[in-house]
N, C-alpha and C positions, 0 to 999 in steps of 0.2 A: 424043322429044318428050313433054312432060308431058301427062297426060290432062286432060279437062275438069274432073273432080273435083279433081285435084291443083292446077289453076289456081285454082279456087274456094278451095281450102284455103290456098294461098299468099296470095291477096288477103285472105282473112279473117284470117289470121295478122297480116299487115301492118296491117290496119285496127284489130284489137283491140289490137295492140301500141302503135299510135299513141294510142288512147284511154287506155290504162293509163299510158303515159309522160307524156302530156299532163297527166293528173290528178296524177301524182307530181311533175311540175314545178311545178304550182300549189301543191303542199304543201311545196315547197322541198326535195325529196329531192336527194341528190347523184347523180352519173351512175350509179354502181353500183346504188344503191337504185332509181332510176328504171328501169334496165334490168331488174332483177329483177321489179318490178311489171309492166312491159310484157310480160315473158316469161311470168309467171304468168297474166296476162290472156289471152295468146295461146294457151298450151298447156294451161292448167288444165282446161278443160272436156273437151278431147280426151283428156287423160291419164286423167281420171276415167272417161270413157266406155270407153277401151280396157282399163282395169283391170277394169271390170265385165263387159266382153265377153270377158275372158280372152285378150287379144292384147297384144303388145308395143307400148307407146306409140310413136307414129310419130316423135317427136323423138329417140328413142333409136337409131333406125336411119337417120335422115336429118338432117344438120346444117342443112338449109335453113331450118328454123324458128328456129334460133338466129341465123342470118344475116339472116333477115327482120326479126327483132326488133332486131338491131344496126343495120340500115338505117333502121328506124323511129326508133331513137334518134338517128341522124345527122340525119334530117329534122327532128326536134323541136329538136335543138341549133341547126341552121341557121336554122330558121323559128320558133323558140320564141316570140319576141316577138309573132308574129301568131297562133300556135296557142293559147298558154296562156290568153289572155283571150277566146277565142272559144268560147262555150258551144255554139253551133251546130255548130262543127267537131267537138267531142267527140261530140255527139249523132249527127252524120252518120256518123262512123267507127264508133261503137258500134253503130248500127243496121245498117250494112253488115256488120260482123263477125258480129252476131247472126244475120242472114239467111243468110249464107254458111256459117257453122258449123252451123246447124240442118240445112241441106241435106246437108252432108258427113256429119254424124252419123247422119242418117236413112238415107242411101244406104249407108253402111258397115254398119249393122245389118241392113238388108235383104239386102245381098250375103252376109252371114254366115249367112243363113237364119232370122233371128229374125222373129216375127210383127210386124204393123204397129204394135200398141200399144207393144211394146218399142222399136221403131224411133222412134216419136214421143217416148217418154221419153228415149231416148239422144240424139235430135236436140236436145231441149230442154236436156239436161245439157251437150251440146257447146256450145250457143249461150250458155247463161246462167251456167254454173258458173265460167267464167273471170272474169266480172264480179263474182261473189260474192267470189272470192279477192282480186281487185283492191280491192274496197271494204273488205274486212277489213284488208288491208295498209295502206291509207291512212286507217284508223280512221273509216270511214263506215258507216252502216246500209246493208247490201246493197240495191241497187236492186230486186232481185227480191222483196224482202219489203215494199216500200213499195206505195203504192196505184197506181203507174203500171203500165200493161199492158206486161209485159216477157216473162216466160216463157210467158204465154198466147199471145203472138204466135208463139212457136216451136211451140206445140201446134197452132194454127190452120194455120200454114204446113205442118207435118207432115201434117195431115189432107188439105190440098190436094194435096200431093205424092203421098200414097197414092191419093187419088181419081183423080188423073191417070194413075197407073200402072194402076189397075184399069180405067180407061177405054181402055187400050191405047195411050196416047200414048208417044212415044219418051222414053227415060230422061232425056236432056238437056233436053227440053221440060218434063218433070215437075219437074226440078231448078230450072229457071229460074222456073217458075210458083210453086213452093213458096217459093223464096227471095224473089221479088217480093212474095208475100203477106205474109211475115214483115215485110219492110221497110215495106210500105204500112200494115199494121195498126199497127205501132209509130209511124209518122209521124202517122197519123190519130188515134190514141189520145192522143198528146201535143198535137197541134194543137187538138183539140176537147175536151181534158181528159176523155176517157173513162177511167173507172177501175173497178176491181172494188170490191164492197162491203167496207167496213172493219168489223172486229169492234170493238165499243165496250166497253171495260172501265175499271175504276178502277185507277190505278197504285198506290193505297194497298193494294190486295189483294196486289200483288206484294211490297211492302215488308213486309207482315205475314207 
């Protein structure tokens, strides 16, 4: 039977793959291109995390991540007409993937003996880096670099996860609370248009 963390990882993979494939569909990618975008979205953050932690990327030892992405592709093909034009659907799946992958990345780093600040960074990379790769592939400015609260939601969720562990809570409870925090922060930030301060500069300075 898969562990609780593996279940979170699989759900996060499916959610992120859906978000990537859905955007690729909106950009009129073919099936292969859409699958690659979905796969990069799903495994990009985890791959970068594992390379930095000096471990073998999980998708290289378990084909379930490729299968999850293929299933997500199948779902988009079947229900594409309903998914492609629903921005709320993309936002929901993206937020779910962000929350679950943050928890997985944080937990894996802690289990390998890294300090909490490294775990928070690795959790944020796991959650946000796949979206950066996705946006680059579809020729969009990565969401993490815009004014929306995105990676900061991962940081806050990671802090909650760590505080719960320090408070002596069960690991799975800490994982749930950390993931829920990421999801809620992301939802509230978008709903109430809460943003980080924006650096103001003159584009002519760049051209010069």
